[in-house]
Each structure stands twice: as structure tokens, then as C-alpha cells.
GUBATI-505251 format. One record per residue (C-alpha): x, y, z. Coordinates in Angstrom, 1 decimal. Example, Ala and Ser with C-alpha at 12.3 -4.5 7.8 and 13.67 -1.06 7.14 Angstrom:
<pts>
PT    east   north      up
PT    12.3    -4.5     7.8
PT    13.7    -1.1     7.1
</pts>
This chain:
<pts>
PT    east   north      up
PT  -151.5   119.6    76.8
PT  -152.7   116.5    75.0
PT  -155.5   116.1    72.5
PT  -158.1   114.9    75.1
PT  -157.4   117.9    77.3
PT  -157.9   120.3    74.4
PT  -161.2   118.6    73.5
PT  -162.4   118.8    77.1
PT  -161.6   122.5    77.4
PT  -163.4   123.3    74.1
PT  -166.4   121.2    75.2
PT  -166.6   123.1    78.5
PT  -166.2   126.4    76.7
PT  -169.1   125.6    74.3
PT  -171.3   124.7    77.3
PT  -170.6   128.1    78.9
PT  -171.2   130.3    75.8
PT  -174.1   128.5    74.3
PT  -177.6   127.5    75.4
PT  -180.9   126.5    73.8
PT  -182.0   130.2    73.7
PT  -178.6   131.4    72.6
PT  -177.0   128.8    70.3
PT  -173.5   129.4    68.8
PT  -172.9   129.2    65.1
PT  -169.5   128.0    64.0
PT  -168.5   128.3    60.3
PT  -165.2   126.8    58.9
PT  -164.3   127.4    55.3
PT  -161.9   125.4    53.1
PT  -162.1   122.2    55.0
PT  -160.4   120.5    52.1
PT  -157.1   121.7    53.7
PT  -157.9   120.4    57.2
PT  -156.1   117.4    58.7
PT  -157.5   114.5    60.8
PT  -156.8   116.3    64.1
PT  -158.9   119.3    63.2
PT  -161.8   117.1    62.0
PT  -161.5   115.0    65.2
PT  -161.9   118.2    67.3
PT  -165.0   119.2    65.3
PT  -166.5   115.7    65.8
PT  -165.8   115.9    69.6
PT  -167.6   119.2    69.9
PT  -170.6   118.4    67.8
PT  -171.1   115.0    69.4
PT  -171.3   116.4    72.9
PT  -174.6   115.3    74.4
PT  -174.9   117.9    77.2
PT  -176.7   121.3    77.0
PT  -174.3   122.8    74.5
PT  -176.0   124.2    71.4
PT  -173.9   124.6    68.3
PT  -174.9   125.0    64.7
PT  -171.9   124.1    62.6
PT  -171.4   124.9    58.9
PT  -168.4   123.6    57.0
PT  -167.5   124.1    53.4
PT  -165.0   122.5    51.0
PT  -164.2   122.5    47.3
PT  -165.4   119.2    45.8
PT  -162.9   119.4    43.0
PT  -160.0   119.6    45.5
PT  -160.7   116.4    47.5
PT  -160.6   112.7    46.7
PT  -163.0   110.1    47.9
PT  -160.5   109.1    50.6
PT  -160.4   112.5    52.1
PT  -161.0   112.6    55.9
PT  -163.9   115.0    55.5
PT  -166.1   112.2    54.3
PT  -165.1   110.1    57.4
PT  -166.2   113.0    59.6
PT  -169.7   113.0    57.9
PT  -170.1   109.2    58.6
PT  -168.9   109.5    62.2
PT  -171.3   112.4    62.9
PT  -174.2   110.3    61.5
PT  -173.1   107.3    63.6
PT  -173.1   109.6    66.7
PT  -176.7   110.5    65.8
PT  -175.8   114.1    65.0
PT  -178.3   115.6    62.6
PT  -176.4   116.6    59.4
PT  -177.4   117.8    56.0
PT  -175.2   118.0    52.9
PT  -175.7   120.8    50.3
PT  -174.2   120.9    46.9
PT  -173.7   124.5    45.6
PT  -173.5   124.7    41.8
PT  -172.1   127.6    39.8
PT  -174.1   130.8    39.6
PT  -176.6   131.3    36.8
PT  -175.9   134.1    34.3
PT  -178.5   136.3    35.9
PT  -176.8   136.0    39.3
PT  -173.4   136.8    37.7
PT  -174.9   139.8    36.0
PT  -176.4   141.1    39.3
PT  -173.1   140.7    41.0
PT  -171.1   142.5    38.3
PT  -173.6   145.4    37.9
PT  -173.5   145.9    41.7
PT  -169.7   145.8    41.8
PT  -169.4   148.3    38.9
PT  -172.3   150.5    40.0
PT  -173.8   150.1    36.5
PT  -177.3   149.1    35.2
PT  -177.7   145.4    34.7
PT  -178.5   145.9    31.0
PT  -175.2   147.6    30.4
PT  -173.1   144.8    32.0
PT  -174.9   141.8    30.4
PT  -172.3   141.4    27.6
PT  -169.5   141.3    30.1
PT  -171.4   138.9    32.4
PT  -172.0   136.5    29.5
PT  -168.2   136.4    28.7
PT  -167.4   135.8    32.4
PT  -170.0   133.2    32.8
PT  -168.7   131.3    29.7
PT  -165.2   131.4    31.1
PT  -166.0   130.5    34.7
PT  -169.1   128.4    34.3
PT  -170.5   130.5    37.2
PT  -168.0   129.1    39.6
PT  -168.1   130.6    43.1
PT  -164.4   131.1    43.1
PT  -164.3   133.1    40.0
PT  -162.9   136.3    41.6
PT  -159.5   136.2    39.9
PT  -161.2   135.4    36.5
PT  -163.6   138.2    37.0
PT  -160.7   140.6    37.8
PT  -158.8   139.5    34.7
PT  -161.9   139.8    32.6
PT  -162.4   143.4    33.9
PT  -158.8   144.1    33.0
PT  -159.2   142.8    29.5
PT  -162.5   144.7    29.0
PT  -160.8   147.9    30.1
PT  -157.5   147.6    28.2
PT  -156.4   150.8    26.6
PT  -158.7   152.9    28.8
PT  -157.6   155.1    31.7
PT  -159.2   153.4    34.7
PT  -160.8   155.6    37.4
PT  -160.1   154.9    41.1
PT  -163.4   153.0    41.7
PT  -162.7   150.6    38.8
PT  -159.1   150.0    39.9
PT  -160.2   149.2    43.4
PT  -163.0   147.0    42.2
PT  -160.7   145.0    40.0
PT  -158.1   144.7    42.7
PT  -160.7   143.6    45.2
PT  -161.6   140.7    43.0
PT  -158.0   139.7    42.1
PT  -156.8   139.7    45.7
PT  -159.4   137.2    46.7
PT  -157.7   134.5    44.8
PT  -154.0   135.3    45.0
PT  -153.0   131.7    45.5
PT  -154.0   130.7    41.9
PT  -152.7   134.0    40.5
PT  -149.2   133.3    41.8
PT  -149.3   130.2    39.6
PT  -150.1   132.3    36.6
PT  -147.6   133.3    34.0
PT  -145.4   136.4    34.6
PT  -147.4   138.7    32.4
PT  -150.5   138.2    34.5
PT  -148.6   138.6    37.8
PT  -147.1   141.9    36.5
PT  -150.6   143.1    35.7
PT  -151.8   142.2    39.1
PT  -148.7   143.9    40.7
PT  -149.2   147.1    38.7
PT  -152.9   147.3    39.6
PT  -152.1   146.7    43.3
PT  -149.5   149.5    43.1
PT  -152.2   151.8    41.6
PT  -154.6   150.8    44.4
PT  -152.0   151.6    47.0
PT  -151.4   155.1    45.5
PT  -155.2   155.7    45.6
PT  -155.2   154.6    49.3
PT  -152.4   157.0    50.0
PT  -154.2   159.9    48.4
PT  -157.0   159.1    50.8
PT  -154.5   159.1    53.8
PT  -155.1   155.4    54.4
PT  -151.4   154.4    54.7
PT  -152.0   151.0    56.3
PT  -154.3   149.9    53.5
PT  -151.8   151.3    51.0
PT  -149.0   149.3    52.6
PT  -151.1   146.2    52.2
PT  -151.7   146.8    48.5
PT  -148.0   147.5    48.0
PT  -147.0   144.3    49.9
PT  -149.2   142.2    47.5
PT  -147.8   144.0    44.5
PT  -144.3   143.2    45.7
PT  -145.0   139.5    46.2
PT  -146.4   139.2    42.7
PT  -143.2   140.4    41.1
PT  -140.6   138.0    39.8
PT  -137.3   137.5    41.6
PT  -135.4   139.5    38.9
PT  -138.0   142.3    38.8
PT  -135.4   145.1    39.1
PT  -133.9   143.9    35.8
PT  -137.0   142.7    34.1
PT  -139.5   145.4    35.3
PT  -137.4   148.3    36.4
PT  -140.0   151.2    36.1
PT  -142.6   149.3    38.1
PT  -140.1   148.2    40.7
PT  -138.9   151.7    41.2
PT  -142.4   153.2    41.4
PT  -143.6   150.5    43.7
PT  -140.5   150.7    46.0
PT  -140.8   154.5    46.4
PT  -144.5   154.2    47.2
PT  -143.9   151.4    49.7
PT  -141.3   153.5    51.5
PT  -143.5   156.6    51.6
PT  -146.5   154.6    52.9
PT  -144.4   152.8    55.6
PT  -142.9   156.1    56.7
PT  -146.3   157.8    56.8
PT  -147.7   154.9    58.8
PT  -144.9   155.2    61.4
PT  -142.9   152.2    60.3
PT  -139.5   153.9    59.7
PT  -137.6   150.6    60.0
PT  -139.4   149.2    56.9
PT  -139.1   152.5    55.1
PT  -135.4   152.6    55.6
PT  -135.0   149.0    54.5
PT  -136.8   149.7    51.3
PT  -135.0   153.0    50.7
PT  -131.6   151.2    51.0
PT  -132.7   148.8    48.2
PT  -133.8   151.7    46.0
PT  -130.4   153.5    46.4
PT  -128.7   150.2    45.6
PT  -130.8   149.2    42.6
PT  -131.7   152.6    41.0
PT  -129.5   153.1    37.9
PT  -129.3   157.0    37.8
PT  -129.3   159.9    40.1
PT  -132.6   161.2    39.0
PT  -134.3   157.9    40.1
PT  -132.7   158.2    43.5
PT  -133.8   161.7    44.4
PT  -137.1   160.8    46.0
PT  -135.3   158.1    48.1
PT  -132.6   160.6    49.2
PT  -135.2   163.2    50.3
PT  -137.1   160.6    52.4
PT  -133.9   159.3    53.9
PT  -133.0   162.8    55.0
PT  -136.4   163.5    56.6
PT  -136.2   160.2    58.5
PT  -132.8   161.2    59.8
PT  -134.2   164.6    60.8
PT  -137.1   163.0    62.7
PT  -134.8   160.8    64.8
PT  -132.4   163.6    65.9
PT  -129.8   162.9    63.3
PT  -129.8   166.4    61.9
PT  -126.2   166.2    60.7
PT  -126.9   163.1    58.7
PT  -130.0   164.8    57.2
PT  -128.0   167.8    56.2
PT  -125.1   165.8    54.7
PT  -127.6   163.7    52.7
PT  -128.9   166.9    51.0
PT  -125.3   168.2    50.7
PT  -124.2   165.0    48.9
PT  -127.2   165.2    46.5
PT  -126.5   168.9    45.6
PT  -122.8   168.2    45.1
PT  -123.7   165.5    42.6
PT  -126.0   168.0    40.9
PT  -123.1   170.3    40.4
PT  -123.4   172.7    43.4
PT  -120.5   173.7    45.5
PT  -121.4   173.6    49.2
PT  -119.1   175.2    51.9
PT  -118.4   173.0    54.9
PT  -118.7   175.9    57.3
PT  -119.1   179.7    57.4
PT  -117.8   182.3    59.7
PT  -120.5   184.5    61.4
PT  -119.3   187.4    59.2
PT  -119.7   185.4    56.0
PT  -123.1   184.2    57.1
PT  -124.1   187.8    57.7
PT  -122.8   188.7    54.3
PT  -125.1   186.1    52.7
PT  -128.1   187.6    54.6
PT  -127.2   191.0    53.2
PT  -126.8   189.7    49.6
PT  -130.1   187.8    49.8
PT  -131.8   190.9    51.3
PT  -130.6   192.9    48.2
PT  -132.0   190.3    45.9
PT  -135.4   190.2    47.6
PT  -135.9   193.6    49.1
PT  -137.9   194.9    46.1
PT  -140.0   191.8    45.8
PT  -143.6   192.2    44.9
PT  -146.5   190.0    44.0
PT  -146.6   191.4    40.5
PT  -142.8   190.8    39.9
PT  -143.2   187.2    41.0
PT  -146.2   186.7    38.7
PT  -144.2   188.1    35.8
PT  -141.4   185.5    36.2
PT  -141.0   182.5    33.9
PT  -141.3   179.0    35.2
PT  -137.9   177.5    36.2
PT  -136.4   174.6    34.3
PT  -137.1   171.2    35.8
PT  -133.5   170.3    36.6
PT  -133.0   173.6    38.5
PT  -136.3   173.0    40.3
PT  -134.6   169.9    41.8
PT  -131.6   171.9    42.9
PT  -133.9   174.5    44.6
PT  -136.0   171.8    46.2
PT  -132.9   170.2    47.9
PT  -131.6   173.6    49.0
PT  -135.0   174.2    50.7
PT  -134.7   170.8    52.4
PT  -131.1   171.5    53.4
PT  -132.1   174.9    54.8
PT  -134.7   173.1    57.1
PT  -132.0   170.8    58.4
PT  -129.3   173.4    58.6
PT  -131.3   175.3    61.2
PT  -130.6   172.4    63.6
PT  -127.4   171.0    62.3
PT  -125.4   173.9    60.9
PT  -127.1   177.2    61.6
PT  -124.4   179.4    60.0
PT  -125.1   177.7    56.6
PT  -128.8   178.5    56.6
PT  -128.3   182.0    55.1
PT  -126.2   180.4    52.3
PT  -129.0   177.9    51.5
PT  -131.5   180.8    51.3
PT  -129.1   182.8    49.2
PT  -128.7   180.0    46.6
PT  -132.5   179.6    46.3
PT  -132.9   183.4    45.8
PT  -130.0   183.6    43.3
PT  -131.1   180.7    41.2
PT  -134.7   181.9    41.2
PT  -134.0   185.5    40.3
PT  -131.7   184.4    37.4
PT  -133.7   181.4    36.1
PT  -137.4   181.7    36.9
PT  -139.8   180.7    39.7
PT  -141.1   177.4    41.1
PT  -143.0   176.5    44.3
PT  -139.8   175.6    46.1
PT  -138.5   179.1    45.4
PT  -141.4   180.5    47.4
PT  -140.6   178.0    50.2
PT  -137.0   179.3    50.2
PT  -138.3   182.9    50.3
PT  -140.4   182.1    53.4
PT  -137.4   180.4    54.9
PT  -135.4   183.6    54.4
PT  -138.2   185.6    56.0
PT  -137.8   183.3    58.9
PT  -134.0   184.0    59.0
PT  -134.6   187.7    59.0
PT  -137.2   187.4    61.9
PT  -135.0   185.0    63.9
PT  -131.8   187.0    63.4
PT  -129.3   186.2    66.1
PT  -127.9   188.8    68.5
PT  -129.5   192.2    69.1
PT  -133.1   192.7    68.2
PT  -133.5   194.5    64.9
PT  -137.2   195.1    64.3
PT  -136.8   196.8    60.9
PT  -135.3   193.5    59.7
PT  -138.2   191.6    61.3
PT  -140.6   193.9    59.4
PT  -138.8   193.1    56.1
PT  -139.1   189.4    56.9
PT  -142.8   189.7    57.5
PT  -143.2   191.6    54.2
PT  -141.2   188.9    52.2
PT  -143.1   186.1    53.9
PT  -146.5   187.6    53.2
PT  -145.7   188.1    49.5
PT  -144.4   184.6    49.1
PT  -147.3   183.1    51.0
PT  -149.8   185.0    48.9
PT  -148.3   183.5    45.7
PT  -148.4   180.0    47.2
PT  -152.0   180.4    48.0
PT  -152.7   181.0    44.3
PT  -151.4   177.6    43.3
PT  -151.5   173.9    44.4
PT  -148.7   173.5    46.8
PT  -150.0   170.5    48.8
PT  -146.6   168.7    48.6
PT  -144.9   171.4    50.6
PT  -147.9   173.0    52.4
PT  -147.3   171.4    55.8
PT  -143.7   172.7    56.0
PT  -144.7   176.1    54.7
PT  -147.3   176.5    57.4
PT  -144.7   175.6    60.0
PT  -142.0   178.0    58.7
PT  -144.4   180.8    58.1
PT  -145.7   180.5    61.7
PT  -142.3   181.7    62.9
PT  -142.8   184.8    60.9
PT  -146.5   185.3    61.8
PT  -145.8   185.1    65.5
PT  -144.4   188.7    65.3
PT  -147.2   190.4    63.4
PT  -150.3   188.2    63.7
PT  -152.5   187.4    66.8
PT  -150.6   184.5    68.4
PT  -153.8   182.5    69.1
PT  -154.5   182.4    65.3
PT  -151.0   181.3    64.6
PT  -151.5   178.4    67.0
PT  -154.7   177.4    65.3
PT  -152.9   177.5    61.9
PT  -150.1   175.2    63.0
PT  -152.7   172.8    64.6
PT  -154.2   172.5    61.2
PT  -150.7   172.1    59.8
PT  -150.3   169.0    62.0
PT  -153.5   167.5    60.8
PT  -152.6   168.2    57.2
PT  -149.1   166.7    57.6
PT  -150.5   163.5    59.1
PT  -153.1   163.3    56.3
PT  -150.6   163.8    53.4
PT  -147.8   161.7    54.9
PT  -145.4   164.6    55.7
PT  -145.0   163.5    59.3
PT  -141.7   165.3    60.1
PT  -143.3   168.7    59.3
PT  -146.5   167.5    61.0
PT  -144.8   166.9    64.3
PT  -142.9   170.2    64.2
PT  -146.2   171.9    63.6
PT  -147.4   170.1    66.7
PT  -144.4   171.4    68.7
PT  -145.0   174.9    67.5
PT  -148.8   174.6    68.3
PT  -148.0   173.7    72.0
PT  -145.3   176.4    72.2
PT  -147.5   179.1    70.8
PT  -150.6   178.0    72.8
PT  -148.6   178.1    76.0
PT  -147.4   181.6    75.3
PT  -150.9   182.6    74.2
PT  -152.6   181.7    77.5
PT  -154.4   178.6    76.3
PT  -156.2   176.8    79.2
PT  -153.6   174.5    80.7
PT  -155.6   171.3    81.2
PT  -156.7   171.4    77.6
PT  -153.1   172.1    76.5
PT  -151.9   169.1    78.6
PT  -154.3   166.8    76.8
PT  -153.2   168.1    73.4
PT  -149.5   167.6    74.4
PT  -150.2   164.0    75.5
PT  -152.0   163.3    72.3
PT  -149.1   164.6    70.2
PT  -146.5   162.7    72.4
PT  -148.5   159.5    71.9
PT  -148.6   159.9    68.1
PT  -145.0   161.0    67.9
PT  -144.0   157.9    69.9
PT  -145.8   155.6    67.4
PT  -143.9   157.3    64.6
PT  -140.6   157.1    66.4
PT  -140.1   160.9    66.1
PT  -137.7   161.4    68.9
PT  -136.9   165.1    68.1
PT  -140.4   166.3    68.5
PT  -140.9   164.1    71.6
PT  -137.9   165.9    73.2
PT  -139.4   169.4    72.7
PT  -143.0   168.3    73.6
PT  -141.7   166.7    76.9
PT  -140.1   170.1    77.8
PT  -143.5   171.8    77.2
PT  -145.3   169.2    79.1
PT  -143.1   169.7    82.2
PT  -143.7   173.4    82.0
PT  -147.5   172.9    81.7
PT  -147.5   170.6    84.7
PT  -145.5   173.1    86.7
PT  -147.8   175.9    85.9
PT  -150.8   173.8    86.8
PT  -149.2   173.0    90.2
PT  -149.0   169.3    89.6
PT  -146.0   167.7    91.4
PT  -144.2   165.6    88.8
PT  -141.4   164.6    91.1
PT  -138.9   166.9    89.5
PT  -138.2   170.1    91.5
PT  -137.4   173.2    89.6
PT  -134.3   173.5    91.8
PT  -132.9   170.4    90.1
PT  -132.7   172.2    86.8
PT  -129.0   173.1    86.8
PT  -128.0   169.5    87.8
PT  -130.3   168.0    85.1
PT  -128.9   170.5    82.6
PT  -125.4   169.5    83.4
PT  -125.9   165.8    82.7
PT  -128.5   166.1    79.9
PT  -127.1   165.5    76.4
PT  -127.8   168.6    74.4
PT  -128.1   167.9    70.7
PT  -128.2   171.4    69.4
PT  -128.1   175.0    70.6
PT  -131.8   175.4    70.1
PT  -132.4   172.8    72.8
PT  -130.3   174.8    75.2
PT  -132.2   178.0    74.3
PT  -135.5   176.1    74.9
PT  -134.3   174.8    78.2
PT  -133.1   178.2    79.4
PT  -136.3   179.9    78.3
PT  -138.7   177.4    79.9
PT  -136.6   177.1    83.1
PT  -136.9   180.9    83.4
PT  -140.6   180.8    82.6
PT  -141.3   178.1    85.2
PT  -139.2   180.0    87.8
PT  -141.0   183.3    87.1
PT  -144.5   181.9    87.7
PT  -143.3   179.9    90.7
PT  -141.8   183.1    92.3
PT  -138.3   181.8    92.2
PT  -136.8   185.1    91.2
PT  -133.1   184.4    91.6
PT  -133.4   181.3    89.5
PT  -135.5   183.1    86.9
PT  -132.8   185.8    86.7
PT  -130.1   183.2    86.2
PT  -131.8   181.5    83.3
PT  -132.9   184.7    81.5
PT  -129.3   186.1    81.7
PT  -128.0   182.8    80.2
PT  -130.6   183.0    77.4
PT  -129.9   186.6    76.6
PT  -126.1   185.8    76.5
PT  -126.7   183.2    73.7
PT  -126.1   184.7    70.3
PT  -128.4   182.1    68.7
PT  -131.5   183.2    70.7
PT  -134.1   184.5    68.3
PT  -135.8   187.9    68.3
PT  -139.0   186.4    69.6
PT  -137.3   184.7    72.5
PT  -135.5   188.0    73.3
PT  -138.7   190.1    73.3
PT  -140.4   187.8    75.7
PT  -137.3   187.2    77.8
PT  -136.8   191.0    78.2
PT  -140.4   191.3    79.4
PT  -140.0   188.7    82.1
PT  -136.5   190.0    82.9
PT  -137.9   193.4    83.7
PT  -140.8   192.2    85.9
PT  -138.5   189.7    87.7
PT  -135.9   192.4    88.3
PT  -138.4   194.6    90.0
PT  -139.5   191.7    92.1
PT  -135.9   190.9    93.1
PT  -135.3   194.6    94.0
PT  -138.4   194.7    96.2
PT  -137.4   191.5    98.0
PT  -134.2   193.3    99.0
PT  -131.9   191.7    96.5
PT  -128.9   193.9    95.4
PT  -129.7   195.2    92.0
PT  -128.2   198.6    91.4
PT  -130.7   201.3    90.6
PT  -128.8   202.2    87.4
PT  -129.0   198.5    86.2
PT  -132.7   198.2    87.1
PT  -133.4   201.4    85.2
PT  -131.5   200.2    82.2
PT  -133.2   196.8    82.3
PT  -136.7   198.4    82.4
PT  -135.8   201.0    79.8
PT  -134.5   198.3    77.4
PT  -137.6   196.1    77.9
PT  -140.0   199.0    77.4
PT  -138.2   200.1    74.2
PT  -138.2   196.6    72.8
PT  -141.9   196.1    73.6
PT  -142.9   199.5    72.1
PT  -141.2   198.6    68.9
PT  -142.7   195.1    68.9
PT  -146.1   196.7    69.5
PT  -145.7   198.4    66.1
PT  -145.7   195.0    64.6
PT  -148.6   193.7    66.6
PT  -150.6   195.6    69.2
PT  -152.5   192.4    69.9
PT  -149.4   190.5    71.0
PT  -147.4   193.1    72.8
PT  -149.4   196.1    73.9
PT  -150.5   194.6    77.2
PT  -146.9   193.7    78.0
PT  -145.7   197.2    77.3
PT  -148.4   198.7    79.6
PT  -147.4   196.3    82.4
PT  -143.7   197.2    82.2
PT  -144.7   200.9    82.1
PT  -146.9   200.4    85.2
PT  -144.0   198.8    87.1
PT  -141.6   201.6    86.2
PT  -144.2   204.2    87.3
PT  -144.8   202.3    90.6
PT  -141.1   202.0    91.3
PT  -140.7   205.8    90.7
PT  -143.6   206.6    93.1
PT  -145.9   207.8    90.3
PT  -149.0   206.2    92.0
PT  -151.7   207.6    89.7
PT  -149.8   207.0    86.5
PT  -149.0   203.4    87.7
PT  -152.6   202.7    88.4
PT  -153.7   203.9    85.0
PT  -151.0   201.8    83.3
PT  -152.0   198.7    85.4
PT  -155.6   199.3    84.3
PT  -154.5   199.6    80.6
PT  -152.5   196.4    80.9
PT  -155.5   194.5    82.3
PT  -157.8   195.8    79.6
PT  -155.3   195.1    76.8
PT  -154.6   191.6    78.0
PT  -158.4   190.9    78.2
PT  -158.9   192.3    74.7
PT  -156.1   190.0    73.4
PT  -157.4   187.0    75.3
PT  -154.2   186.6    77.3
PT  -156.0   185.4    80.4
PT  -152.7   184.5    82.1
PT  -151.2   187.9    81.6
PT  -154.5   189.5    82.6
PT  -154.2   187.7    85.9
PT  -150.5   188.7    86.1
PT  -151.4   192.4    85.6
PT  -154.1   192.1    88.3
PT  -151.6   190.5    90.6
PT  -149.0   193.2    90.1
PT  -151.6   195.9    90.5
PT  -152.6   194.2    93.9
PT  -149.0   194.4    95.1
PT  -148.8   198.0    94.0
PT  -151.9   198.8    96.1
PT  -150.4   197.0    99.1
PT  -147.2   199.1    98.8
PT  -149.4   202.1    99.0
PT  -151.7   201.0   101.8
PT  -154.8   200.5    99.6
PT  -155.6   197.1   101.0
PT  -159.2   196.9    99.9
PT  -158.1   197.5    96.4
PT  -155.4   194.9    96.8
PT  -157.9   192.3    97.8
PT  -160.1   193.1    94.9
PT  -157.2   192.8    92.4
PT  -156.0   189.6    93.9
PT  -159.6   188.3    93.5
PT  -159.6   189.3    89.9
PT  -156.3   187.6    89.4
PT  -157.6   184.5    91.0
PT  -160.5   184.3    88.6
PT  -158.2   184.7    85.7
PT  -155.9   181.9    87.0
PT  -158.9   179.7    87.5
PT  -159.9   180.2    83.9
PT  -156.2   179.5    82.9
PT  -156.2   176.3    84.9
PT  -153.3   177.1    87.2
PT  -154.1   175.8    90.7
PT  -150.6   176.9    91.6
PT  -151.5   180.6    91.0
PT  -155.0   180.2    92.4
PT  -153.6   179.0    95.7
PT  -151.0   181.8    95.7
PT  -153.8   184.5    95.2
PT  -155.9   182.9    97.9
PT  -153.0   183.0   100.4
PT  -152.3   186.7    99.5
PT  -156.0   187.6   100.0
PT  -156.0   185.9   103.4
PT  -152.8   187.6   104.5
PT  -154.1   191.1   103.5
PT  -157.5   190.5   105.1
PT  -155.9   189.2   108.4
PT  -153.3   191.9   108.6
</pts>
């Protein structure tokens, strides 16, 4: 496109967007930098004689143009084209104007800023472009004083308006500007404004000399760490990793590399590189003098659990408060063991008890720190998630240790680790606390993590929030919106591991809602065979939710298949086993009634095991498990022909589910009560129970189950 075409298009555009009643104002600053072509375009637009209405304002610095500059030719050409023009000369501000500006910027009375204003006016002669000089004057006036946040931001705001001239200043001035921008970035990070922080850090970096790592090591290190953290928190992991690699190359000692190593590990963890995250912490701890085993047998891992239990079994709040504070160097060791424990759960599960043991051992021998308490909560998680057979006394001990450690953390400022603590503690609370409240807690944990920049823990809180809410009977359409929100944010932050888990939950939610996503449940085994499984927990997750979807869809054989696979996995946690046994029992009765060959002895054993497990779990939390125990008891009674006892147990299950706000399980109990009535020729009662179930499923948001209940009512009515 040639010059004439551009001018023609711009003229046509101005004719469309402007009129006599709605003129357009066009303001161009710094015309001293414009070339002839730009000025010719301006002349062409302004000299258009049609109905276009444009008010143009152009400004330039008179001290930066010569008498031959093309801008003067533009003025003459516009006058020759009979375009009305007016030239204004803006002199420097008077001292009163400078004082008004400074008093407003510093939020101070004009009388208190007059002396400073006089100094600035003398130095700048009231120049309009005195921002950098104002900033430097503020620095000089404040030397030796600790600047509060507002003053730092005010100074930086003035300095950054004239960076071009500051870059021409001597190195000492540039270092001052860099340091202040670094401080401003830290202030922005404390306010969770990571994009603005990154902007400040970028300016700070540009103001440093080429050899800044040699000439200004402390500032370079501080600025680089802050830049990496801000980039990571804003979702720019590529930039964060690039900066971290420079830190690890340029830092001169291990102590200066620790923050970089921890951030590197968390980035690996967020991108499904759990082994790399683990080995990063392992390498750090090795350099700090710790001996880390490469692997442990299940027997040795169990031995570490027993040793740690002995160390912590008599733990009380008073005993923790009586402990001395741990030495700083040992705090670093405990901190990296707590990090490694988090990564070990995914990468090397058998080594998780060893990490918890070392935290407990170092703490009991050398004093307490906040990361000790994190390690205690992680060990409580180990006890509650013990592999193999369910051992509820062990779960009770885990709940006790977790509660004591959490109460201690609540008494101190633990903002640095709070997001991760909320997450880990939720896996303890899910046994003994109303599950809906646990879901609300991790939802806040997500918000806290995003706010303070701990995005890895934030997204695992999001994953736990959806998981807990799904099990707790949260309304499905609302849960789908929450899941999509989390997936969108996780995608922005390139957090692939949380996206994988959230996608599984999303598929389950859609299935329960009755929305056809194009993936039939019958394709599960084929998908499972080809899907890359990154860790055993993903397999446990897949088996559990395939079983859950199959149960609610009424695909009993498939449900049976996946639950038996899950229960056969030694890594499955106690919580998964409690819920799996509940569904296993109900599904087994459904299979038996459909004529499937389940031996009476096996059915009796399955139901007995489920009831025993749920009765024990009920001792931890009546809220979470009582309704489930009643429903299993009702099915046992119904199967044994104890009609009255069964009806009483169904009623108790419905009442308990309603009291615990498990609307989906309230509907399930009504549905099973309806089938019990049908088996005993109480068809009017059956219709009533199906109607109650339908109302519950409507509230839950499951059109799948609403349609099912509607069909059942029609069949009973028409039979």
C-alpha cells in the first residue's frame, strides 16, 4: 500500500468517525521525534475540506529541534492550506505550581513541602520534564531514612517517566534507580500485583551495568530472585526458569542458591516432572550434609513410620511451646525435607516416611521451626493415608498430631507455607471434619495461594476443592463452572499436573449431569490402556472415578471391575478404601438382584466388611459416614428379608444424609428404599420414594438421575 492510499483510508476513516456535533480530538506528543512522512499524513488529514471535524494538538520540545526541523514546515503548510492554527509556548512551572504538585504527590501540607519545592524549582527551573530530577531530589531528601511504601512508589513513579535521560546518567544514579524499582516490585508483590512487579523488576534490570553480577552482586541476586518469583506467580514459567538458570550460574555460594533451587523444584512439580522436583531437593540436602537413600523397601518404609510415631505419639501443644527455636542452618534442612516430602508423594512414595522421620528427628533433638510443624502435618497425612488395610486407630493418631501442629501454626505468622499447610491438612480433616467445610477451606487455600504467589499449592488446593465438593454432593452445574474456572487459570500458568486431575473430575461431573461428552464410559478400559500414567495416584484416581461414574450410571459390572482394581492397589489411601467399600457393597447387592453370580458367602462378607469399616469411620465423623452406614445396614436387612428393620434403616439413612447435606446420597437412599418397596409389593410407597429421590437429584443437578427416577415412576404406575 503506497502513501496516497494510506492517506485516503485515514481521510475516509475520519469522515466516518467525526462530525460537527461529534468532533474527534487527536493528540500527538514528542513531535520532535517525528519524520517527514508522519507530518505529511497529519497535514493530509487536517487539510481535508469535507465534513470531517478534527481538533489536533501536537507538542514538541523546543530545546530538541533546530530551525530546519520539519515541524516548522508543517505549520507553514497548514497556514497555506487555510487551516486555523495556534501556537502556544509553555514555560516552566512557577514555584507555587511545583509546590502544589509535590504536596499532592507526597500527601503532605503545602507549607511542609515548600523547602523541597524551592530546591527542585532551582534545579529544574520549573521544567515540565522534571520528573527524573524530582525523583532524584526526593531520594536525596530522604537519604538515611527508611522509606515507607508510599514514598518509594512516588519516587519510582517520577523516575520512570524519564528513563531515557536516566540511562545516560552515571552508574551510581542508575544503581539507585534500579534499587528503588526493585523495592517497588517487592511492594507490588506483597499486594499480589505480579504483573506490575514484573514491570518494575524489568526496569530495575535494564538500569544495571553489564557487569552487575561482579559490581553489584547483592542487588543482582535480590533482583533476580524477585524477578523469577514474580514471573512464576504471574504464570510466565519460561521467563522464571531462564532467570533461575542465571542465578544458579552466577550465585557464589550454596546459601545464595537455595531460593532458586526451591523455585526450580516447584516449577518441575507443576509440570508433571515430579522426579526432577524430588532430585532437586535431594541434591540440595546432600550438599547440606544429609544422606538420602535412593530407595526403600516397603518394610523399611513402614519402620520409619513406626519410628516417627514413637517420636510424636506423646506430642502436645504444651510440649511444642516449651521447645527452643531451631538453628537457622537446620531450619533450611527441615524446610527442604518438607519440600521433598511433598514431591516424594508423587515421585517416590516409599521415601515419604523417611522425609517425615528426618523432620521429626531433627526437630525433637534441635528445637522447633514452622517447617517442623509442616512436617508434622505431612506425617499426619501419612498416617491417615496409610497403604493397604484400613487402620482407623492410626488415622485417629494422625488426626491428633495434625490438630496439635495446626493449632501451633495458627499462633504464629506462617503465610509463607500456609497454602501448602491448608492443602495437606485437608487430607487429614476429610476423615474427622464435615467434608463440605473441608471443601470451603481448600477453596480459600486456592485464593490464598494465587494471592501470595504459591501457585503450585494453590492449584492442588483447587484439585482438592473439586474432589471434596464432588464427594460432598455440591450442586453439579456450580461445580462444573468452578472446575472450568480452575482449568482456565491452570492453563494460563502451564500447570499441567493439576489440569490432568481437574480434567478427570470434569469428565465425572459431566457424566453425572447426563451431558454427552462423546466419550462413552465403556471406552474406559481402552483409554486406560493407551493413556500415559505418570504415577500410581493417577491410576488410583482413574479407577475410583471410573467406578463412581459406572455406579451412578447403573453399569454394575463395570463398577465392580474398577472397584476391585482399586482395592487391589496397595497405594490406595484409607479414604479411598472407605468410600470404595461403600459403593462396592451397594453395587454387589445390585448385581445379585440382577441375577449375576455372586456367592451368598462373598456377598455377606462384602457387606459385613463395608459395615464394619463405616461404623469405625463413623466414630471419626458421624457427619461424613453415618448415613452411609445406615444405607448399608438397610440393604443388608432388605436382602435378609427383615422388612421392618430395613425400612427403619432406609429412613435413618435418608434423615442422616439430609442432616449432613449430602443431597446426592439422600436421593440414593430414597432410590434404594423405593426398590425395596417394589420388591415387597408396596408400589405406592415406591412411587413416593422415587419422587423424593427425583427432587434430590434435581437439587443436585443430575438430569441423568432425574430421568432415571421419572422412568421408574412411570413403570411402577403403569404396571
